[in-house]
N, C-alpha and C positions, 0 to 999 in steps of 0.2 A: 320458724326456726328450723323445722325439719327440712324445708326446701334448701336452706343455707347449708345444712350438714350434708345433704345429698350433692350439692354443688362442690363443696370442699372434697368430699369423698371421690367424686368424679375427677376432680383435678389431680388428686393423688393417683387414681387409677391410670389416667392418661400419662402422668409422669413416669410411673413404673413400667407402663407399656413401651414408652419411648426408650427408657433405660434398657429394657429387654431387647428392643429393636437394635439399639446401638451395640449391645453385646453380640447379638447374632450377626450383624453386619461386619463387625470387627472380626468375629470368629471365623466367618466364611471367607471374607476377602483378605484378612491379614493386614489391611491398611492401618497404620498407626493413626490414632486420633487422641486429641487432648480430652475428649469426652468419655473415654472408656473407663478411666479410674473413678470419676464421680459416678458413672452409671453403675459400676460394680459395687462401689461403696453403698450407694442407695439401695441396691437390691439385697446386699448383705444386711443392711440395717432393717429393711422390711422383713427379711427372713428371721432376724433376731427378735423383732417385735411379735411376729407370728408365733415363734417358739415360746416367748414369754407368756403369750395369751393362749397357749395350748391349741394352736392351730386356727384360732379365730382372728379375724381382722380386729385391730384395736379400736376401730370406730364402731364396730357392731353393737357393743353395749350402749353407746350413745344413741344409736338408731332406736334401740329397744326402749330406752328411757323416754324418748320423744314420741313413743307410740307407733313406731314403724314396725309392723309385723313381717315385712318382706325383707328388710335389709337391703344392701346395695345390689348384689347380683340378682336378688329376687325381683328386681324391677324389670329385668329383660331376659331372664332365663327361666325355663320350666322348673318347678319345685323339685322334680326328680333329679335334676342335674346339680343342684346346690351343694350337696355334700362332697362333690367331686371337683369343685372349682378351685379351691386352694391347693389340694394335692396336684391337680393338673398344672397349675402355674409353678408349683415347687419343682416338678419334674421338668417342665419347660425351661426354668431358670438353670437347673443343674446341667441340662444338656447344653445350654448356651455357655455356661462356664467351662464345660469340657471342650468346647470348640475353640476357646481362646488360646492363642499361641502363648506359651509360657514366657518366651523370651522378650516379648514386648510389654509385659506387665510390670516387670521389675525395673 
């Protein structure tokens, strides 16, 4: 079961990284894309869920209940970096949003 949760968590991580890549690509190039609004919406939804969960990934409690003491990012990052992962991605997302041309989003 834990393996399945890690697979699902990985799929979400890849999805959000692709969304972030779309935001940066659109923000840097300014080329319109039908993918930008869904990408922005998903990143805002992720931010809202993180806010509701007080900065923790909503899947983290599920990892803990299944006996995973590492969590998702603990699988491939050093323990000293773990407290900074979510704030890093929050900053990265905010910078990406600031790069977006306002005229193409409306």
